[in-house]
VOGU-3710 file (C-alpha; in Angstrom, 3 decimals, decimal comma):
1> xxxxxxxxxx> 108,431/65,777/111,471  111,622/65,584/109,451  113,956/62,665/108,804  116,648/63,799/111,855  113,917/63,982/114,231  112,745/60,118/113,432  115,859/58,571/115,433  114,713/60,307/118,456  111,063/59,190/117,910  112,088/55,760/117,752
11> xxxxxxxxxx> 114,480/55,735/120,559  111,976/57,123/122,928  109,546/54,043/122,243  111,065/52,323/125,343  110,146/55,570/127,246  106,567/56,205/126,583  105,320/59,643/127,635  102,483/59,983/130,182  100,182/61,150/127,586  100,234/57,914/126,042
21> xxxxxxxxxx> 99,354/56,008/128,938  96,005/55,374/127,911  97,530/52,889/124,912  97,933/50,432/127,838  94,450/49,710/127,933  93,655/46,154/127,102  92,966/45,015/123,761  90,582/41,781/122,867  92,173/38,522/123,689  93,242/36,583/120,760
31> xxxxxxxxxx> 92,831/39,263/117,969  96,640/39,134/117,053  97,203/42,928/118,655  100,516/43,151/120,032  101,162/45,750/123,614  104,096/48,085/122,674  105,024/51,490/123,346  103,521/53,662/120,570  103,977/57,289/120,039  101,334/59,256/120,936
41> xxxxxxxxxx> 102,179/62,044/117,440  99,041/61,226/115,234  100,319/64,298/113,109  103,483/62,116/112,965  102,129/59,215/111,479  100,294/61,463/108,578  103,590/63,227/107,685  106,343/61,236/107,745  107,906/60,184/104,174  106,987/56,638/103,247
51> xxxxxxxxxx> 110,732/55,518/104,307  110,435/57,320/107,656  107,346/55,464/108,318  108,704/52,059/107,377  111,526/52,942/109,708  109,292/53,765/112,457  107,002/50,830/112,213  109,853/48,402/111,766  111,281/49,554/115,083  107,602/48,869/116,657
61> xxxxxxxxxx> 107,792/45,348/115,304  111,065/44,485/116,230  110,532/45,477/119,737  107,417/43,201/119,386  109,126/40,329/118,138  112,131/40,750/120,801  109,414/40,682/123,967  107,230/38,134/122,497  110,495/35,927/121,688  108,866/35,467/118,150
71> xxxxxxxxxx> 110,574/34,383/115,293  109,087/36,141/112,287  108,490/40,399/112,068  105,153/39,604/111,231  104,172/37,113/113,734  101,502/39,851/114,990  99,895/41,234/111,620  98,063/44,036/113,630  100,241/46,327/115,956  99,285/49,863/117,556
81> xxxxxxxxxx> 101,599/52,753/116,050  99,930/55,760/117,772  97,088/57,111/119,700  95,189/56,862/116,515  96,363/54,453/114,338  96,744/50,690/113,583  98,913/48,880/110,811  98,284/45,672/109,571  100,019/43,345/107,135  98,669/42,963/103,932
91> xxxxxxxxxx> 99,778/40,886/100,843  99,564/41,747/97,072  95,838/41,524/95,725  94,168/41,597/98,857  95,159/44,996/99,808  93,797/46,118/96,630  90,218/44,376/97,530  90,648/45,825/101,108  90,971/49,462/100,139  88,177/49,338/97,774
101> xxxxxxxxxx> 85,895/47,294/100,182  86,367/49,890/102,645  85,880/53,039/100,201  82,524/51,413/99,259  81,529/51,198/103,150  83,003/54,708/103,875  80,906/55,756/100,777  78,215/54,622/102,259  78,009/55,870/105,453  79,258/52,274/107,308
111> xxxxxxxxxx> 81,249/52,726/110,435  84,443/51,608/108,984  87,734/52,581/109,971  89,553/54,837/107,350  93,018/53,417/105,438  95,244/56,227/106,098  98,905/55,083/104,482  99,706/52,114/102,535  103,220/51,385/102,289  104,691/48,741/99,899
121> xxxxxxxxxx> 107,471/46,551/100,458  109,273/44,823/97,715  112,064/42,427/97,210  113,094/39,235/96,194  110,341/37,292/98,266  106,229/38,442/97,993  105,348/41,985/97,778  103,551/43,089/101,198  101,956/46,106/102,539  101,887/47,971/105,643
131> xxxxxxxxxx> 98,296/49,128/105,591  97,628/51,807/108,116  94,162/52,330/109,341  92,106/54,371/111,961  92,086/53,009/115,394  89,137/52,406/116,619  88,515/52,723/120,364  86,267/51,142/122,230  85,626/47,344/123,060  85,161/44,322/120,667
141> xxxxxxxxxx> 82,156/42,690/120,514  83,200/39,031/121,278  84,611/40,310/124,671  81,591/42,367/125,778  78,583/40,528/124,524  78,732/38,128/127,196  78,294/41,370/129,653  75,391/42,704/127,908  71,469/42,529/128,797  68,858/41,848/125,936
151> xxxxxxxxxx> 68,131/45,305/125,705  71,575/46,325/124,703  71,540/43,467/122,761  68,584/44,369/120,698  69,807/48,253/120,359  73,131/46,972/118,680  71,410/44,334/116,889  69,037/47,332/115,200  72,205/49,218/114,544  73,837/46,674/112,586
161> xxxxxxxxxx> 70,454/45,879/110,480  70,395/49,555/109,418  74,103/49,194/108,123  73,530/45,596/106,620  69,954/47,090/104,695  72,336/50,157/103,442  75,066/47,810/102,240  72,857/45,507/100,691  71,112/47,646/98,049  74,464/47,953/96,377
171> xxxxxxxxxx> 74,542/45,109/93,411  77,126/43,652/90,954  76,887/41,667/88,425  79,700/39,499/89,287  80,683/37,495/92,190  84,019/38,766/93,986  86,062/40,475/95,771  85,148/44,609/95,418  88,624/45,569/93,211  89,876/42,050/91,478
181> xxxxxxxxxx> 86,340/40,275/91,661  88,327/37,039/92,979  86,081/34,793/95,037  87,986/35,334/98,604  85,247/33,472/100,062  85,931/31,167/102,732  82,885/29,034/102,341  83,933/28,506/98,735  87,502/26,994/98,989  89,668/26,291/95,908
191> xxxxxxxxxx> 88,453/22,505/96,448  85,216/23,338/94,668  87,163/24,716/91,450  84,186/27,476/90,701  84,891/29,311/87,612  86,191/32,917/87,948  83,344/35,705/86,841  80,719/33,628/88,698  77,029/34,781/88,654  74,305/34,865/91,484
201> xxxxxxxxxx> 72,825/31,645/89,725  76,075/29,993/89,755  76,389/30,450/93,566  73,287/29,622/93,832  73,248/26,282/92,579  76,371/25,580/94,599  74,600/26,131/97,694  71,931/24,214/96,561  73,738/21,383/95,513  75,754/20,777/99,105
211> xxxxxxxxxx> 72,552/21,377/101,017  71,071/18,628/98,794  74,256/16,498/99,114  74,371/12,749/100,244  77,284/11,800/102,120  79,357/8,381/101,022  78,175/6,336/97,873  74,792/7,838/97,608  75,885/10,704/95,854  77,723/8,831/93,270
221> xxxxxxxxxx> 74,543/7,139/92,389  72,617/10,064/91,603  71,537/10,517/87,672  72,945/13,568/85,847  69,110/14,565/85,953  68,941/14,120/89,600  72,119/16,530/90,627  70,467/19,204/87,976  67,307/19,184/90,250  69,505/19,333/93,387
231> xxxxxxxxxx> 71,422/22,173/92,100  68,148/24,131/90,790  65,899/23,286/93,940  66,992/24,191/97,553  67,145/27,279/100,017  68,907/29,472/97,751  66,941/31,458/94,974  68,557/31,334/91,640  67,732/35,134/91,183  68,962/36,000/94,633
241> xxxxxxxxxx> 70,949/39,336/93,792  74,948/39,794/94,378  75,243/42,546/97,100  78,100/44,568/98,671  78,612/42,045/101,727  81,115/42,393/104,809  81,531/38,744/104,674  83,400/38,180/108,181  80,526/39,224/110,582  81,604/37,303/113,293
251> xxxxxxxxxx> 81,850/39,364/116,735  85,357/39,832/116,823  84,962/41,963/113,792  82,482/44,403/115,402  83,678/47,071/118,166  81,223/49,437/120,212  82,718/52,703/120,807  82,539/55,018/123,778  79,426/56,688/122,620  77,711/53,012/121,925
261> xxxxxxxxxx> 77,922/53,234/118,442  79,038/49,856/116,516  81,512/49,663/114,172  82,705/47,090/111,613  86,187/46,425/111,286  88,671/44,058/109,046  87,133/44,068/105,728  89,384/41,709/104,033  87,053/39,362/102,789  83,987/42,261/101,758
271> xxxxxxxxxx> 82,952/41,976/98,136  79,815/40,733/96,108  77,932/37,814/97,430  74,267/37,015/98,197  72,852/38,531/101,165  72,800/35,208/103,212  76,343/35,184/103,065  76,635/37,988/105,842  74,377/35,800/107,719  76,421/32,660/107,378
281> xxxxxxxxxx> 79,377/34,634/108,490  77,871/35,450/112,021  78,536/32,058/112,916  81,777/31,678/111,772  83,328/31,455/115,308  83,434/28,739/118,304  81,028/29,611/121,056  82,625/27,378/123,024  86,652/28,929/122,493  84,730/32,274/123,767
291> xxxxxxxxxx> 83,057/30,404/126,529  79,859/31,699/125,845  77,021/30,409/128,445  73,814/28,800/126,221  72,028/32,181/127,496  74,629/33,983/125,757  74,252/31,981/122,785  70,803/32,435/122,694  71,018/36,283/122,848  73,674/35,781/119,821
301> xxxxxxxxxx> 70,901/34,149/117,811  68,183/36,855/118,676  70,891/39,262/117,686  71,551/38,104/114,206  67,560/37,214/113,795  67,284/40,778/114,084  69,979/42,084/112,454  68,894/40,027/109,167  65,198/40,801/109,572  64,612/37,429/110,187
311> xxxxxxxxxx> 65,764/35,822/107,220  68,463/33,759/105,621  68,387/31,123/108,335  68,308/28,036/106,077  70,558/29,647/103,450  73,004/30,396/106,180  72,965/26,795/107,162  73,353/25,477/103,853  76,287/27,886/103,459  77,866/26,313/106,321
321> xxxxxxxxxx> 77,240/22,821/105,042  79,745/24,045/102,013  82,463/24,430/104,393  81,646/21,228/106,349  81,936/19,225/103,270  85,022/21,251/102,063  86,923/20,231/105,238  85,660/16,703/105,173  86,311/15,484/101,448  88,951/18,307/100,261
331> xxxxxxxxxx> 89,848/17,651/97,093  87,101/15,222/96,401  84,837/18,299/96,513  85,755/19,273/93,047  84,981/15,745/91,644  80,889/16,172/92,807  81,071/19,911/91,504  82,497/19,148/88,138  79,665/15,879/87,768  77,068/18,182/88,727
341> xxxxxxxxxx> 78,263/20,834/85,741  79,092/23,586/88,736  82,658/23,722/88,085  84,924/23,083/84,864  87,435/20,198/84,634  90,814/21,164/85,778  93,598/19,418/88,149  93,116/19,162/91,692  96,035/20,576/93,810  97,445/17,255/93,611
351> xxxxxxxx> 97,823/17,608/89,693  95,243/14,758/89,185  91,719/15,105/87,448  88,961/14,824/89,208  87,695/10,891/89,110  83,821/11,187/88,251  82,978/7,772/88,674  83,413/7,425/92,310
//
């Protein structure tokens, strides 16, 4: 498609053709999807120049912004732009890690949406990118799961199990994201102050430490010898390898396509972590917010257990403890990890150094 055709295509956004009627199928709720009239010509998306595609996406985002009465153009990070493509806003550093993770996953034969185009925007503010990816038709698992029977639950769990077995055979010496090796784990927030290029033993000690953590004043009374034991004994084995993980396997990031195949989407946090980080991430959502009944929650536990071969339950709980304590104590977490020898002495985000005496 040539540049002169672009205004006509953009102006047609208000009157979608009959061939694009199936673009109006409901998307999963609370997933940042915005319903806009989209061009049904995937070939145009592939053949636009960068400037043409930027103009086209901007028109769609403006339409979404006006419809939803949003102040910010980026208020919806993900929008559908054609029959076969969506675009998602990403930021510098994240986009390189995302592409590396998706490339690894697809190279292993994992069902992950392909990245078609990456458009860079630069200016006075922070650079950002539009990541144009394959649209996966189907139903999001967070919406579908409460409607499944036990047989279908087990069938899908074995699909995920097969993918995880393949992914977890690929290893790396250093912890972090796939391109930058920066630790982007939401379980290991900056309050912990972990050093860069952490190893498998480093992260195992952190998991064990927080598994053995005693709140209030009791922790401050532990000797350095006790702290060392807390780091080396616990649910996390010190020699557990760092493997390729999705790292965000909540049901919102899985789609069941019309053929019944399970796809994994949103690889933003993918990287090299212990395998049990994938198990922990499966519970990184609220049952109650999704309105799941007790029986649905039980089936989800069965799903997770099958997918992970019955492993990593204790380790998953220990990882989630890190998030619990970092949420409770914030910057004070760094004092605990520094005292335990798990992190270097660095200023907290407030600019103050940790108080190791309390």
